[in-house]
C-alpha positions as CSV (number, residue, x, y, z in Angstrom):
1,M,76.1,-3.8,26.7
2,H,78.2,-5.2,29.2
3,L,80.0,-4.3,32.8
4,C,83.5,-2.5,32.0
5,A,86.1,-5.4,33.0
6,C,88.2,-2.7,35.4
7,G,85.5,-3.5,37.6
8,C,84.3,0.2,37.5
9,G,81.3,-0.3,37.6
10,S,80.1,1.5,34.0
11,K,78.4,0.1,31.9
12,V,80.0,-0.7,28.5
13,P,77.6,-0.5,25.0
14,I,78.8,-3.0,22.4
15,P,77.0,-3.3,18.8
16,L,76.5,-6.3,18.1
17,G,76.7,-6.6,14.6
18,P,78.5,-6.7,10.7
19,A,79.6,-3.1,11.4
20,G,79.6,-3.1,14.6
21,W,81.4,-5.8,17.4
22,S,81.2,-9.8,16.9
23,V,81.2,-12.4,20.2
24,R,81.4,-16.0,19.6
25,E,81.0,-18.6,22.3
26,R,83.4,-21.7,22.6
27,D,83.0,-23.8,25.1
28,G,80.3,-21.6,27.3
29,K,83.1,-18.5,26.4
30,P,83.0,-15.5,25.2
31,T,85.0,-14.1,23.0
32,V,84.7,-10.5,21.8
33,W,86.2,-8.7,18.4
34,P,87.1,-6.6,18.1
35,S,89.2,-4.7,21.0
36,I,86.9,-3.0,23.6
37,G,88.2,0.5,24.2
38,N,86.4,3.0,26.7
39,G,88.9,6.4,26.2
40,Q,85.3,8.1,26.9
41,L,84.9,6.7,30.5
42,P,86.9,8.0,33.6
43,C,88.9,4.1,33.5
44,R,90.2,4.4,30.3
45,S,90.5,0.4,30.0
46,H,90.9,-1.4,26.7
47,Y,90.3,-4.7,26.4
48,I,90.3,-8.2,23.9
49,I,87.7,-10.0,25.1
50,T,89.7,-14.1,23.8
51,D,87.9,-17.3,25.3
52,G,86.3,-15.8,28.5
53,K,89.6,-13.9,29.6
54,I,90.5,-10.6,29.8
55,H,93.8,-9.5,27.8
56,W,94.6,-6.0,28.9
57,A,96.0,-3.2,26.0
58,P,97.3,-0.2,26.3
59,S,95.1,2.8,27.1
60,M,94.1,5.0,25.1
61,S,94.2,8.8,25.5
62,A,91.8,11.1,25.1
63,A,93.5,11.2,21.4
64,Q,92.8,7.4,20.4
65,A,89.5,7.4,21.9
66,V,88.1,10.3,18.9
67,T,90.7,8.5,16.3
68,A,88.7,5.2,17.2
69,L,85.3,6.2,17.7
70,Q,85.9,8.2,14.0
71,Y,87.0,5.1,12.1
72,D,83.8,3.1,13.5
73,H,81.6,5.6,12.4
74,R,83.4,5.1,8.9
75,R,83.5,1.5,8.7
76,R,80.0,1.7,9.7
77,E,78.7,4.4,7.0
78,A,80.7,2.3,4.3
79,Y,79.1,-1.1,5.8
80,Y,75.6,0.7,5.3
81,R,76.2,2.2,2.0
82,T,77.3,-0.7,-0.7
83,P,74.6,-2.1,-1.4
84,R,73.7,-5.9,-0.1
85,W,72.4,-6.9,-4.0
86,W,76.5,-6.3,-4.6
87,I,77.4,-8.5,-1.2
88,R,75.1,-11.0,-2.2
89,V,76.4,-11.6,-5.6
90,W,80.1,-11.5,-4.1
91,K,79.3,-14.3,-1.6
92,T,78.5,-16.1,-4.5
93,V,81.4,-15.5,-6.4
94,L,83.3,-17.0,-3.7
95,G,81.3,-19.7,-3.5
96,W,82.3,-20.5,-7.2
97,I,85.3,-20.7,-6.6
98,G,85.7,-22.5,-3.0
99,L,86.7,-19.3,-1.6
100,G,83.4,-18.9,0.5
């Protein structure tokens, strides 16, 4: 959870994990991926955080916000539907061929 970058004071949840957003830190500065779209908030902010800097993207329309939420939902469903053992096998195979 973080405060919206636009300064409106809204709390913005970003669920972290393999089926959500990722946060990396370099020299004490965060990078958050993918973009953060607040299409359901009054400010409708949309931005990416890279090395602690805000990079603004076009505001999201209501339709774009719904589409993004549906995409996030499908991505989470697909991740949790995939058997974990299969992912371990795939990573092992990639390691064997030098791509892991």
